[in-house]
TORKOL-514759 format. One record per residue: x, y, z of N, C-alpha, C in turn; residue in one letter. Coordinates in steps of 0.2 Angstrom, whole numbers, plus 5000, padded with zeros to 4 digits. Last residue first. Example, Ala and Ser with C-alpha at 12.3 -4.5 7.8 and 13.67 -1.06 7.14 Angstrom:
BEGIN
506449895035506849955036506450005039s 506649725039506249785039506649845039a 
***
This chain:
BEGIN
553156795248553256815241553756865240g 552956805262553456755259553656775252l 552056895267552656895270553156845267g 550656795262550956855265551556845268p 550656685249550656695256550956755258l 550856655236550356695237550256705245d 551956565235552056635232551456685234r 551556445239551956485244551956555241l 550956385229550456415234550856455239q 551956325222551656385219551256425224r 552256215229552756275229552356335227r 550856135237551356155232551756215233s 549956125247550156065244550656075239t 549656185264549656195257549956125254i 549656205278549056185275549056185268g 550756245285550356295282549756275278l 551256125290551156175294550656235291k 551456055277551056025282550856085287r 552456135271551756125268551256105273f 553456125280553156185279552456175276i 553755985279553556015285553256075284n 554155985265553555945267553355965274r 555356065266554756085262554056045264l 556155985273555956045276555356065273h 556355885263556055865269555855925273a 557055965253556355935252555955915258d 558255985260557756045259557056015257v 558755855260558555885266558055945265t 558955845246558455795250558255825257r 559955935244559255945241558755905244p 560855965259560755925253560055945250s 561456135264561156065265561156025258l 561856265264562356215265562056145267f 560956365260560956345267561456285268l 561256375246561256435250561356415258r 561156245241561756285241561856345245a 559756225243560256185247560956215247a 559156315234559156325242559656285246v 559556245223559856315224559756335231e 558856125224559656125223559956195225k 557556165224557856135230558656135230s 557456335216557456255216557756235223t 556556485218557156445219557056375219a 555456565218555556515212556256485212g 555156635229555356675223555556625217t 554756525237554256575235554456615229a 555956475241555556435236555056485233v 556356585249556756565243556356525238l 555356575259555456635255555856625249r 555556435264554956455261555056525257a 556856455269556756405264556156425260i 556556545279557056565274556956515268h 555656485287555456545284555956555278v 556456375292555956355287555656425284e 557356445300557656405294557056395289q 556456485310556856535305557056505299m 554956385309555556405312555956455307t 553256445308553856415305554456435309l 552156505313552156435313552756405311q 552356645310552356615317552356545318d 552156675297552856665299552856625306l 550756695295551156645292551756625295t 549956725311550356745305550656685302g 548256705316548956685316549356695310t 547356865315547456795314548156775314s 546956975328547456955323547456885322r 545457045331545856995333546356985327a 545257225332545057155328545657105330r 544857295347545357285342545157215338a 543457375352543857315353544257305346v 543257535360543257495354543657435355e 543357615371542657585370542657545363g 544557655375544157705371543457675370t 545057535380544957585385544557645382a 545357465368544757445373544557495378r 546457535364545857545360545257525365l 547357495374547157565374546557575370e 547457355371547157375377546957455377e 547957365358547357335359547057355365a 549257425361548757465357548057435358a 549757305368549757375371549257415367r 549857215357549357205363549257275367q 550757285350550157275347549657255353a 551857265358551657335357550957335354f 552057125358551957165364551657235363a 552157095344551557065348551457115354e 552357135329552657165335552157155341m 552057095317552257045321552557075328g 551557185307552257175307552457115312m 550257185311550457165304551157145303g 550257245323550057175323550257145316s 550657375319551057335324550857255324l 549657415311550357415308550757365313q 548457405319548557365312549257365310e 548757485330548657415331548757375324h 548957605324549557575327549457505328a 547657625319548157625314548757595317t 547057635331546857585326547357575321r 547657745337547757675340547557625335l 547157845328547857825329548057755332h 545757835331546057835324546757815324e 545557845344545457785341545757775334r 545957975347546357925349546257865346a 544858045342545458055339545958005341d 543857995352543757985345544457995341r 544458035364544357965363544257955355r 545158135372544958145365544958075362r 545758145385545058135384544758145377g 547058125386546858195386546058205385a 547257995385547358025392547058095392r 547057985371546557955376546657985383r 548258055366547558085365547058055370l 549257965371549158035374548458065373w 548957855363548857855371548857925374e 549157905351548457885352548357875360g 550557935351550057985350549357965352f 550957805353551157855358550657915358l 550557745341550357715347550457775353l 551157825331550457815331550257795338h 552557785334552257855335551557855335a 552557645331552557665338552357745339r 552457655318551957625321551957645329a 553657725315553057755313552457725317l 554657625319554557685323553957725321s 554357525309554257515317554157575321v 554657585297553957575299553857555306r 555757685291555657655298554957635300a 555957745279555857675279555757645286p 554957905280555557865281555457785280s 553857975280554257985274554957945275a 553257945292552957925286553357925280t 554158015300554257945300553857915294l 553658145298554358135296554458055295r 552258135303552458155296553158135294d 552458085316552158045311552258065304i 553158195322553458135322553158085316a 552258305320552858305317553258235316e 551358255330551158265322551758265318r 552058265341551758205339551658205332y 552258405342552858355341552658285339d 551058455344551358465337551958425336a 550758425357550458385352550758395345e 551858405370551658445365551358405359d 552458335381551758335380551458385375g 553758325384553458395385552658395384t 554058195383554358235389553958295390v 553458155372553358115378553558155384l 553958235362553258245364553058205371a 555258195361555158255364554458265366r 554958075355555258075362555158135365t 554458115343553958085348554258075355y 555658185338555058225339554558185344a 556558075337556658135342556058175343t 555958005327556057975333556158025339v 556158105316555458085318555458055325g 557458125315557058185318556358165320l 557857995310558158025316557758085319a 557057985299557057935304557257965311w 557458095291556758085293556658035299h 559058155296558658105292557958105295t 559958235304559558265300559058215295g 561158235312561058175307560558205302a 561058345320561558345315561458295310p 559958285328559858345324560358355319t 560458165334559958165329559858225325t 561258195345561458155340561058165334r 560658295353561358305351561558265345d 559458215356559458275351560158295349t 559958125365559658105358559658165353l 560258205376560758165372560558145366a 558958255378559558305377560058265373a 558258135382558058175376558658225374l 558958105394558958055388558758095382a 558658215402559358205400559358155394q 557258195403557458255400558258245398a 557158075410556958075403557158135399a 557758105422558058055418557858065411t 556758195426557458215425557858175421g 555558125427555658175422556358195421p 555057985431555758015433555858065427e 553857905431553857965434554557995436g 553857795422554057785429554057845434c 553657855410553157815413553257795421r 554857925408554257965409553657915412v 555757815407555857865413555157905414a 555357745396555257715402555257765408a 555657855386554957825387554857795394e 557057865388556557925389555857895390a 557457735384557657765391557157825393l 557057735371556857685376556857705383e 557857835366557157845366556757795371p 559157775368558957835372558257845371l 559457665360559257655367558957715370a 560057725349559357695348559057675355i 561257765354560757815351560057785351g 561957655358561757705364561257755361s 562157595346561757565351561457615356l 562957695338562357675336561857645342f 564357675349564057705342563457665341l 564157665366564357635360564057675354d 564057705380564157755375564357725368g 563757625391564357615387564557665382s 562457655395562957675399563657665395a 561357615388561657675386562257695390t 560957495394561157495386561457555384a 560657525407561257485405561457485398q 559557605404560157635407560757595406e 558757505399558957555395559557595398a 558557425411558857395405559157445400a 557857505419558457475421558857455415t 556657535411557157585413557857565415l 556057405410556357445404556857495406a 555657385423556257335420556557375414a 554757485423555357485428555857445425r 553757455414554257515413554857515417y 553057355406553457335412553957395412d 552357355394552157405399552457385406a 552857285384552357245389552157295394l 553657375378553057345374552557315379g 554557405387554157455385553557425382n 555157275388554857305394554357355392g 555657265375555157215377554857245383v 556657365376556057375371555557325373v 557457325386557157385387556557385382a 557957205380557557195386557157265387t 558657255369558157215368557657215374a 559657325377559257365373558657325371w 560257215383559957265387559457305383h 560757155371560257115375559957165380v 561757245367561157235363560557195367n 562557235378562257305377561657295372a 563057115376562657125382562257185381y 563857145364563257095364562757105370m 564857225368564257255365563657205364m 565457105379565457175378564757195375g 565756965380565256985375565257065374l 567156865381566856935383566456955378d 566856685382567156745378566756815382m 566356585389566956575385567256635382t 565356635396565756585400566456575396s 564556695387564956735391565456695395a 563756595381564356615378564856655382l 562756595392563156535390563756555386a 562256725391562556705397563056645396s 561656715378562156765379562556745385a 560656615381561156605376561756645377r 559856685390560256625392560756605387e 559456785382559856805388560256745390t 558656715373559156755371559656765377l 557656665382558056615379558756655376d 557056785386557356745391557856695388l 556556825374557056865377557456825383l 555656725372556156735367556756775370d 554756755382555156695382555756695378q 554256875379554656875384555056805385r 554156955363554056895367554456885372r 554357065354554157075361553857005365g 554857095342554257045342553957045349r 555957185346555357205342554757165342m 556857095352556557155355555957185352g 557056995342556756975349556457035352v 557757075333557157045331556757025338l 558957105340558457165337557757135336h 559456985344559257025349558757085346a 559856935331559256905335558956945340q 560957025329560357025325559656995328p 561756975340561457045340560857055335y 562356845339561656855343561356925342l 562956745326562956805329562256825333l 563256565331562956615327562956685331a 564856495335564156525337563956575332p 565556385323565656435327564956465330v 565656295312565756275318565856325324g 565356335299566056355301566156325308l 564056295298564556265294565256275296a 563556375308563456305309564056275305d 563656495301564056485307564056415309a 562856475290563556485289563956475295i 561656465297561856405293562556415291a 561556595302561556535307561856475303e 561356665291561956675295562056615300e 560056615287560656605283561256615287e 559256665298559356585297559956575292a 559456805296559656765302559756695301i 558756815284559456835285559756805291a 557456775288557756745283558556755283s 557156865298557156795300557556755295m 557056985290557556975295557656905297a 556056955281556656965279557256955284k 555056945291555156895287555856895284g 554957075296555257025301555356965297f 555057225292555057165288555357105292d 555257345298554657305300554557245295g 556357415298555957425292555257385293a 557057355308556857425309556357445303q 557357235302556857235309556657305309v 558157265292557457235290557057245297a 559357295299558957345295558257325293g 559657175304559457235309559157285305c 559857095292559257075297559157135302a 560957155287560257155283559657145288v 561857135297561657195296560957205292q 561956995295561757015301561557085301a 562356985282561756955283561456985290l 563657045283563157075279562457055281g 564356955292564257025294563657055290l 564256845283563956845290563856915292r 565156885273564356865271564056865278l 566356895279566056955276565256945275v 566556765282566456815288566156875285h 566556695270565956685275565956735280p 566856745255567156755261566556745266s 566656735241566756665245566956675252g 566456835233567156825235567256765239g 565056835232565556835226566256815227d 564656845245564456785240564956775235r 565256955250565356895253565156835249g 564757055241565457045241565556975245a 563357045244563557025237564357015237a 563357085258563157015256563356995249v 563957215257564257165261564057095259l 562957275249563657265246564057215250w 561957275259561857235252562557225249e 562557365268562357295270562257255264s 562657485261563257445263563157375265i 561257515259561757505253562357465255k 560757515272560557465267561057455261t 561457635276561557565280561357505275h 560957725268561657715268561857645271a 559657725272559757715265560557695265e 559657755286559457685284559657675276a 560457835296560457845289560257775286d 560757865309560057855308559957865300w 562157875312561857935309561157925307l 562357745316562357795321562057865319d 562257675304561657665309561657725314a 563457715299562857735295562257725300a 564357665308564257735308563657755304i 564157525306564057555313563957635312t 564557515293563857495295563657535301t 565957555294565457585290564757575292a 566457455303566457525305565957565301l 566357345294566057345301565957415304a 567057385283566357375283566057375289p 568257455277568057455285567357445285r 568357455264568957425268568757425275r 567257515260567257445258567857415262t 567357645263566957605268567057535266w 568257695253568457695260568057645264k 567657675241568357655242568557655249g 566457745242566457675243567157645244a 566157885250566657855247566757785248d 565057915259564957925252565557895247l 565657905271565257855269565057855262l 566458025271566757965271566357905269v 565358115272565858115266566258055265t 564858085284564458075278564858075272r 565858135293565658055293565258045286l 565858265290566458225288566258155288l 564558295295564758315288565358265285p 564758255309564258225304564458235297v 565558335317565858275314565358245309a 564958455322565458465317565658395313p 563858375329563758435324564258445320e 564458275338564058255332564058315327y 566058325345565358305345565058295338g 567358345347566958405346566258385346d 568058225350568258285353567758335353t 567358125343567558115350567658175353t 567258175330566658155333566758145341l 568658185326568158245327567558235331l 568958055326569358105331568858165332i 568158015316568057985322568458025328l 568758085305568058085307567858065314a 570058035304569958105305569158115308d 569757895302570157915308569957995309l 569157895289568757875295569057895301f 569758045281569657975281569257955288d 569658185269569658155276569658075275p 571458185265570958185270570258205266p 572658095260572058125256571458125261e 573558055270573758085264573258115259p 573258115287572958075281573258105275a 574658145298574058165294573858115288p 575058025311575258065305574658085301p 574358045327574458005321574658055315a 573858105338574558115337574758085330s 572658055339572658135338573358145336r 572657925343572657945336572758015334a 572457925357573157915354573157935347q 571057945357571557985361572257985358t 570557845349570557915346570957955350v 570757725356571057735350571157815348v 570057755368570757745368571157755362t 568757765363569057825366569857815367d 568657635357568557695353568957755356m 568657555368569157545364569157615359v 567457585375568057595378568657595373g 566657465365566557505371567257515374a 566857355357567157425355567057475360a 566757215356567057245362567257315360r 566457125346565957145350566157185356g 567357095337567257045342566757065347v 567157205328567057135325566957085331l 567557315336566857305333566757235331l 568857285338568457295344567757285341g 569357295325569357225328568957225334m 569157425323568757375319568757315322e 570057485332569357495332568957445329l 571257425326571157415333570357425335a 571257475314571257405315571057395322d 571457615315570857595314570757515314l 572857605318572357635323571657615322f 573257555306573357515313572857545318h 573157655297572757595296572757555303d 574057745302573357765302572957695302r 575257665298575157685305574357705306s 575057655284575057595288574857615296r 575357795281574757765279574557695283e 576657815286576057855289575457815288a 577957735291577457725286576757755288d 578857795300579157755295578657745289l 578257855311578857895307579057855301p 577257755314577057825313577657865309a 577557635318577557645311577457715309l 577357645332578057625329578057645322r 575957665333576457715335577157705332r 575457545328575257605325575857665327a 575857455338576057445331575957515327a 575157515349575957515349576157505342s 573957475345574057545345574857555346l 573957345347573857365340574057445340m 574157335361574657315357574657335350s 572957395366573657425368574157405363a 571957315361572057385359572757415360a 572257195369572257205361572357265359g 572257235382572857215379572857215372d 570857265386571357315385571957295382g 570557095391570357165392570957215391h 570656975380570956995386570857075386a 570056885371569656925375569956955381h 570756815362570756785368570256825373r 570656915351570256845351570256805357i 571357015357570657025355570356955355f 572656955357572356975363571556985362s 572856935344572856875348572456895354l 572957065339572457025337572356965341r 574157105347573457135348572857095345g 575057025341574957015348574257045350r 575057075328574857005329574656995337l 575557205331574957195328574657125329l 576857175337576357205341575657195338d 577457115325577357075331576857105336v 577457225317577057165315576957125321t 578357315324577657335323577157275321a 579457245323579257245329578457265329h 579657265309579557195312579257195319t 579957405310579357375306579157305308r 581057415318580457445320579857415316e 581957255319581857325318581157345319d 582457135332581957165327582057235326l 583356995336583457065335582957095330a 582256875344582756895340582856975340g 581156845352581856835355582456865351a 580056865345580256925349580956915352e 579856735340580056795335580356855339a 579456665351580056645348580356705343t 578256735353578756735358579456715355t 577556695342577756765343578256775348l 577456555344577856575339578056655339l 576556555355577256535356577756555351e 575456605349575756645355576456625356a 575156505340575356575338575656615343a 574856405350575356395345575656465342a 573656465355574256455359574856445355d 572756465344572956525347573656515352i 572356415330572856385335573156445339a 571556465320571256455327571756425332g 572156495308571856425309571556415316a 572556625311572056615306571756545307d 573656595319573056635322572456625317l 574456525310574156485316573556525319k 574756625302574356575299574056535305a 575456705310574856735307574456675305q 576556625313576156645318575456665316a 577156615300576856555303576356575309a 577556745299577056715294576756655297a 578556735309577956785310577356765305l 579456645304579156635310578456675311t 579856715292579456655292579056635298r 580556825298579956835294579556775293e 581556755305581056795309580456805305t 582156695294581956655300581356685304r 582656805287582156765284581856715290k 583556855297582956895295582456855292a 584456745298584056765303583456805301p 584656615286584656685287584256715292d 584356485287584956505289584956575291l 582956385291583156445288583856465291s 582256285297582756265292583056325289l 581256345304581756305308582356295303a 580456405294580856445299581356405302a 579956295289580356335285580756375289a 579056245299579656205297580156245293r 578156355298578556345305579156305303e 577656345286578056405287578456395294l 577056215287577556225282578056285284f 576056255297576556195298577156205293a 575356355290575656365296576256315298a 574756285279575256335278575656355284a 573956195287574556165283575056225281a 573056285291573456245296574056215293a 572456325279572856375284573256345289v 572056275266572456245271572856285275g 571556335254571156335260571456295266g 572356335244571856285244571456285250r 573156445247572756455242572256395241a 573856375258573456435259572956445254r 574656285250574156265255573656315257a 575456375242574956335239574456305244r 576156435252575756475248575256435245s 576856325257576356365262575856405258a 577656295247577056245248576556275253s 578456395247578056395242577456345243n 579156365259578756425259578256425253e 579756245256579156245261578756305260l 580656305247580156255244579556255249e 581456375257581056415251580556365248a 581956265264581556315267581156355262a 582756205254582156165257581656215260i 583756305254583356285248582656245250d 584256315266583856375264583456355258d 584356215279584356215272583956265269d 584956155295584656215291584856205284p 584955975296585156045299584856095294g 584455855292584755855299584855925301a 583055805282583655845283583855855290t 581855745281582455705280583155745280g 580855825283580955775288581655745287q 580955895270581155925276581255885282a 580655785262581355815261581455855268r 579255775265579755715267580455745266h 578855895260578755885267579255825269w 579055885247579555935251579455925258v 578055795244578755775243579255825247r 576955855247577155795251577855785250r 576955955238576955975245577155915249d 576955895225577555935227577555945235p 576255795217576255805224576855835227d 576455805203575855785206575755795213a 577855835202577255875198576655865201g 578555755209578655825211578055865208p 578055605216578055645210578055715211d 579155515227578555555226578555605220t 580355455228579855425223579255465223v 581055545236581355535229580855495225e 580355545248580355605244580555595237a 580655415252579955435250579955495246l 582055435255581855385250581055395248a 581855525265582255545259582055505253l 581255455275580955505272581255535266h 582255355277581655335274581255395272v 583255445283583455395277582755375273r 582755495294582855535289582955495282r 582655375302582055405300582155455294r 583955345304583555305300582955335297l 584255455312584655445306584255405301g 583555425324583355485320583655485313p 583055255325583455305326583355365322e 581355195328581955205323582355265326a 580355195337580855145338581455165334a 579355275331579755295337580355255339r 578855185321579155255319579655275325y 578255085329578855065324579255135323v 577355155336577855115340578455105335a 576455205326576855255330577455215334s 575955075322576355125317576755175321r 575355025333575954995330576355035326a 574355115336574955115341575555075338l 573455085326573855145325574455145330p 573654915321573454965325573755025325h 574254845310573754815314573354855319c 574354945296574654925302574054895306f 574254925278573854935284574254905290r 574254975262574754955267574354975274v 573154915250573354975254573754945260r 573054805244572954855240573154925243t 574254745256573754725251573654785246s 575054695270575154725263574654695258f 574954735287574654695281574754725275e 575854715302575654755296575354705291i 576154635313576154705314575854745308l 576354505312575654525313575554595314e 577454445308577454475315576754505317s 577254415295577254355300577254385307t 577454525288576854505289576754455295e 578954535289578554585292577854565293a 579254425281579454425288579054475292s 578754465269578554405272578654405279s 579454585266578754585267578454525270s 580754525265580654575270579854585272a 580654445254580854415260580654465266a 580354545244579954485245580054455252t 581254655245580554665247580154595248v 582654695251582454635247581754625249e 583154865250582754805253582554755249i 583754975246584154915245583754855249g 583155095245583455085251583855015251l 582455085233582955135233583455125240r 581554985237582054965232582655015232q 580655065245581055005248581654985243a 580155145235580655175240581055125244a 579455055227579955095224580455125229p 578455015238578954975235579555005231w 577755135242578155095247578655055243l 577055195232577655235234578055185238l 576155095229576555125223577055165225r 575555065241576055025239576455055233p 575055195252575055175245575655135243d 574955245264574755175264574755155256g 575055375268574555365263574455295262t 576055395278575455385280574855375275p 577555335279577155355274576455345276d 578255285290578355355288577955385283a 577955155291577655195296577755275294s 578655105280577955105280577655155285a 579955115285579755155279579055155279l 579855025296580055095297579855135291t 579654905288579154935293579255005295l 580954895282580254905278579754935282l 581754885293581854945289581154955284l 581354755297581254815302581254885298r 581654685286580954685288580854745293a 583054695286582654715280581954725282d 583454635299583554705298583154725292d 582154525305582754535302582854605300p 581354545322581354535314581954545311l 581254575335581354505333581454495326e 580854705336581554695337581754625335a 579454695334579854725329580554705330l 579054645346578954605341579454635335r 579354765354579754695355579654655350a 578554855349579254865348579654795349q 577354805355577454805347578154815345f 577654835368577554765366577554755358s 577754965368578354925369578254855367r 576454995366576855015361577554975362e 575954955379575754915373576254935367i 576555045387576754975388576554935381r 575955155383576655155382576855085382n 574555125387574755135380575455125378p 574755115401574655055397574755065390v 576155215408575455205406575355145402s 577355155420577155195414576455175412s 577755075429577455125432577155175426t 577754895431577854955426577455015428d 578354765440577854815439578154875435p 579454645431579354695437578754735435m 578754505423579154565423578954605429a 578054385420578354395427578854455427f 577454375407577054375413577454395420g 577754465393578154425399577754435405g 577154525383577754565386578054525391a 576054455380576654445376577254475379r 575154505390575454435391576054425386p 574854635384575254635390575554555391l 573954615373574654625372575154615378e 572654585377572954545372573754555371l 572454685386572354615388572654575383l 572654795378573154785384573054715386a 571454795371572154785367572654765373l 570454815381570554755377571254735374p 570554875397570754895390570854825386n 570354855410569854835405569954855398g 571554875416571054915418570454915412r 572854825415572454835409571854875410a 573254805428573554855424573254865418e 572354705432572354765436572654825432a 572554595423571954625424571954695427l 573954575427573754595420573054635420i 573754525440574154585439573954615432r 572954415438572654465442573054535441d 573954335431573254355428572954415431r 574854315441575054355435574454385431v 574154235449574354305452574554345446q 573854125441573354165444573554235446d 574754105426574754105433574254145436d 573954045411574354105415574254095422v 574253935398573953955405574354005408p 574354005382574653965387574253985393d 573554095374573754035371573953985376g 572254195377572954175380573054105377s 570954225374571454245369572154215371e 570154175384570054155377570554165373a 570654245395570654175395570554145388a 570354375392571054355393571054275393l 568954375391569354395385570054365386l 568654345404568454295399568854315392a 569154455411569354385412569254345407k 568354555405569054555404569354485406a 567054515410567154515402567954515401d 567254535423567054465421567154465413t 567554675424568054625426567854555423d 567154765409566954745416567454685418r 568254865399567754805400567654795408l 568255045399568554985400568054925401g 567155145388567455125394567855065394e 566955245374567055185377567455175383l 565655365370566355355374566455285376t 564955425357564955365361565655355364l 564055565350564655525352564555475357d 563555685338563355635343563955585344p 564455835337564155775333564055725339l 564955945343564155945342563955885338e 566555935337566055965341565355955339a 567755875333567155855330566555875335l 568555895350568555895343567955865340g 568955795364568755855361568755845353t 569655675367568955695371568655755368t 570355575355570255635358569555645362a 570455455348570655455355570455515359r 569155405337569655455339569855445347t 568155365323568555345329569055385331a 566655405316567355425317567555385323f 565555365303565755345310566455365310i 564055395294564755415295564955395302m 562955335282563155335289563855345290a 561655375271562355385273562455375280v 560455415263560655345266561355335267p 559955575270560355535265560455465268e 559455665279558955645274559355605268s 560555695288559855675290559455645285a 561755745285561655675283560955655284l 562455855291561955865285561755795282r 563555835299562955865302562355875297r 564455775291564155735296563555765299a 564955885283564555825280564155795286l 565655955293565155995289564655935286f 566555865297566055885302565455915298t 567255865285566955805287566455815292l 567855995284567355965279566955905281a 568555995296568056045295567556015290k 569555895293569055885299568455935298a 570155935282569755885281569255875287s 570856055287570356065282569856005281a 571655985297571156035299570656045293d 571855815296572055875295571555925296d 571655695310571355725303571655795302l 571955635321572555655317572255685310w 570855595327571155645331571755675327h 570355485320570155555318570455615322a 570655355317571155405319570955475318d 569455325304569855305310570355355311d 567955325297568555375298568955355304i 566955265286567255245292567955285292l 565355275279565955305279566355295286c 564255185269564555185275565255215275l 562855215259563555225260563755225267v 561655115249561855155255562555155256p 561755115231561755085238561955125243s 561555215222561555145220561455095226r 561455335228560855315224560855245222k 562655355234562055325238561455305234a 563355435225563555365226562955325230a 562655555227562655515220562855445221c 562955585240562255575238562255535231a 564355605239564055545243563355535241l 564255715231564655655229564355595232l 563655815239563355785233563655725230e 564555825249563955795251563555775244l 565655875241565755815244565055785246t 565056005238565255955233565355885235a 564856065250564256045247564455995241l 566256075253565856035258565156015254g 566656155243566956095243566556045248i 565956275246565756235239566056165240r 566556305258565856285258565656245251f 567856335253567756285258567056255258f 568456355238567956385242567756325247d 570156375232569656335235569056375239p 570756435217570656455224570056415227t 571756325206571156375208571156385215g 572156185197572356245200571756285201t 571756015200571656065196571856135200k 571955925209571955895202571855955198l 571955945223572555965219572555935212g 570855935229571255875229571855885225f 570256055227570356035234570855985234a 570056055214570456105216570656085223v 569055955213569755945209570255995212e 568056005220568355945223569055945219l 567656115212567856125219568256065221a 567256055200567856095200568156105207d 566055995204566655955202567355995202g 565356105207565556065212566156015210h 565256165194565556205200565756165205s 564556075187565256095185565656125191d 563755945197563756005193564456025192s 564155775195564155835199564055895194l 564455665187563755675189563655735193e 565855655187565455675181564755695182g 566255595199566355665198565955695192l 566155465201565455505201565555575200h 567355425203567055405196566355435196g 567755445215567855495210567555485204l 567555365226566955395223567055435217l 568855325231568355275228567755305224p 569255455236569555425230569155375227v 568655505248568355515242568655485236c 569555485258568955455258568555455252l 570755545253570755475255570055445255q 570255675254570455645248570455575248h 570155695268569555695264569655665257l 571455685271571055635273570355635269s 571955805265572255735264571755685265a 571555935266571155895263571455825261f 573255995268572556015268572155965263p 574355925279574255935272573455945271l 574655915293574755975290574555985282e 574455785296573955835299574055905296t 575255685292574855715287574455765290e 575755605302576255645298575955685292f 574755545308575055585312575555635308e 573155535299573855515300574355565303a 571555475299572055525300572755495300g 570855375286571055375292571555435293s 569355305277569955355278570255355285a 568355215267568655225273569255275272e 566755155262567255195260567655215267i 565655025257566055055263566655095260v 563955015253564655025250565055065255r 562954885260563254955260563854955256f 562454765261562054805257562354875257g 562954725278562754705271562354765268t 564354775287563654785286563454765279a 565654755291565354695288564554705286e 565954875297566254865291565854805287r 565554855310565054885306565354885298v 566654785315566054755315565554785310h 567754875313567754815310567054775310g 567354975322567354985315567354925311l 567554895334566954915332566854935325l 568954885333568554825333567854845331a 569355015335569454985328569054925328s 568955035348568655075343568755045336k 569554975359569054935355568754975350g 570555035367569955015370569454985366i 571755065361571654995362571054985366g 571855235367572155185363571955115365p 570155285374570955285374571155235369e 568855355364569155315369569855305368g 567355375354567955405358568155355363r 566555385339566755345345567355365348v 565255485333566055485335566155445341v 564155465320564355455327565055455328l 562755525310563555515311563555495319a 561555485297561855515303562555495304g 560055455287560755455289560955485295g 558855375283558955425288559655425291d 558755275274558755345271558755395276g 558855145279558155165277558155245275k 560155135281559955095276559255115274r 560255225292560455245286560255205280a 559655145302559355205300559555225293d 560655045303560055025301559655085298g 561755115308561755085301561055075298v 561255155320561455205316561455175308l 561055025326560455075325560655125320q 562354975326561854945322561254985321d 562855065336563055065329562655035324l 562055015347561955095345562255095338r 562454885348561754905346561654975344r 563754905352563654875345562854885343v 563554955364563954995359563754965352d 562954845371562654905370562954955365d 564054745370563354735367562954805366q 565354725373565154785369564454785366r 565754615379565654665383565454735380g 566754565365566454545372566354605376l 567254585353566754625355566354605361l 568154475352568454545352567954595354r 567454365351567754375358567954455358m 
***
């Protein structure tokens, strides 16, 4: 009867479980209000035959402890730790506090996936996670990571949550109230005594199809006055009514159990004895109320029952039970939970406990629990007697909240800190955090203004930090894709900054660039780029400047360092930046396979983090490949992101890609419009590479004035840069404007000596087109044939088609290009194929892409089928993969 009216929901769950039994794992999030039937559905699937069932539940009082729920889920499987690789075994032991060390979130996720896969070799595994709205942040991320990677494993994962958000992008099932006929049937079946018709109708109306309400409201009395409170509150009061009928010791025992979210009897019974509870009689009375069950784990009949019991207790009683739990918690094995109970057990400020909480925050941050660190610090601030310490801990909590993505909570803490008396250094810290907060919120102008305020405050106190904060504002602008306008603001104010202790530095170079232009600034910029100690501190700025100087070698060096540093240091953000820059460099070098591989890995990391993938490397690839549909898809994705964030430079990238595609397809009017938009903001690098597109489109549209202006702006940038790439592109742009054959030949000579294969192929195309229009068909064929071979070989489809049409106009038919190896594969498949072609095992590929080896093998089967091959060895001989 408890599943009455849930036939469709049961079928969906049974389908999930049945698929997992066959090896096609998956996950489902069951959402609904309290009492709607989530736990009943979990109870149904718990009976699935042939499965090993493991369970965990979020706990209201453990949301701050990192990996608490994940640990709970994995405890029954820890016997398989010996089957894991050493690095994965170590990762889980660090996460669960069994070993000291710095946690690697991705390694923990992969280790848990491997742990489940090992357990599933014996029998399929069913993971049930109740009260998922109370999962701690680290566990929620890890479990979401797992749930999205079960497709090839005999594992089913089911979450039950009250929240309408969270666990994003996982399949979900939202439970609605029962239909009237089902609600009446359930009420009639479960009511022990006859219910008056009018009372029954009122119960049905108030319950609104909520099954738990239908079961609990009659207990609250059929003839009570109408209640205007919500149904969950009435249900809680029903539980509290049962609690009130119990003896004192039983109520105290239930309150103690409600304060311990672990449900561990080894803590409950010693704590009960410390409180003087006669446990045999008290536990018997408590179980008679049907509110709780004492077994190998202490379990309340419903999450609302736990919260009802806890809320019913007086504050003094809550403090008593928390202190009792603190006394029986092992300070060596679980110091953080012990101090958390102590903190809940104190009535007023306590500097000793505050200091312990600060230590717990450090341990939590070291274990990857940023949200936990924030919670510990926030409580430490509340318990601090010393005003200076209180402010310091409040700001540290705000920083941790910001790192954890709790933007509103961070803002509230900053407001609290600002209410106190602040010295200039502390005020600068507040300004800096305000600035970062504004950048993350995409508040126009506010971010830079606050960070610059921090820089100005520190100028007379700490010159080095002051200069750093000027650069912080610009670096943050680049990282969130909104440097346009920020650089001018930063540089204008930075002119009054204290001098650099060891000039030159980035700030000096950027001031000179903005005030005096490229010619005097380029030598200084190159000096800074040669100093690894400087650019490793500002990687986003360094890659942008290297690209702005058309210095492919420096850009490659910095990009490769970023990837290595991200892998070695376990920093996903550094690794994503490095991969994005590798992809952009590979596009200009004409190695689209390498670009696709880097993009796929960046997407895998973004997916694991639960954030959108970076779009600008994809814009560079889309522009050069020249597929209009890909461009439309990119534009649509950018527009979708723009509804939640200010894309700034991302739109400039999309405009640049649109201009390149337009020029490739000979849609010059569209290219001209897009190129004008791409160059309007004056961004570093992007405006520079958009200028040749603007000049070409303007020439084709008969706007020589616009073309000449674009050439002049390009020349101002590239002549001081002096690289073969810069001077080669400028030469063919100048040839477009002036029609000078010598400029075309110079462009080809210079670009042949550069790694910019894309620009070289386009130079041949432009020269061939010019020669054909000059009536020199034989000379034109040579360059158009070279252009077509290079463009089609790289996969620049639009420009290759343009070269083919020009060849046809000379009387020669271009050789048809066979379908490329990469065209048949997705970006992820390209990445897997390239890795396997270099000899990587499925396990190694899985670690790189945060997948299970079984999933990698499934992808390989698709790759073999698409390419018509049967073995890994054959991949090594395919063009573009080896």
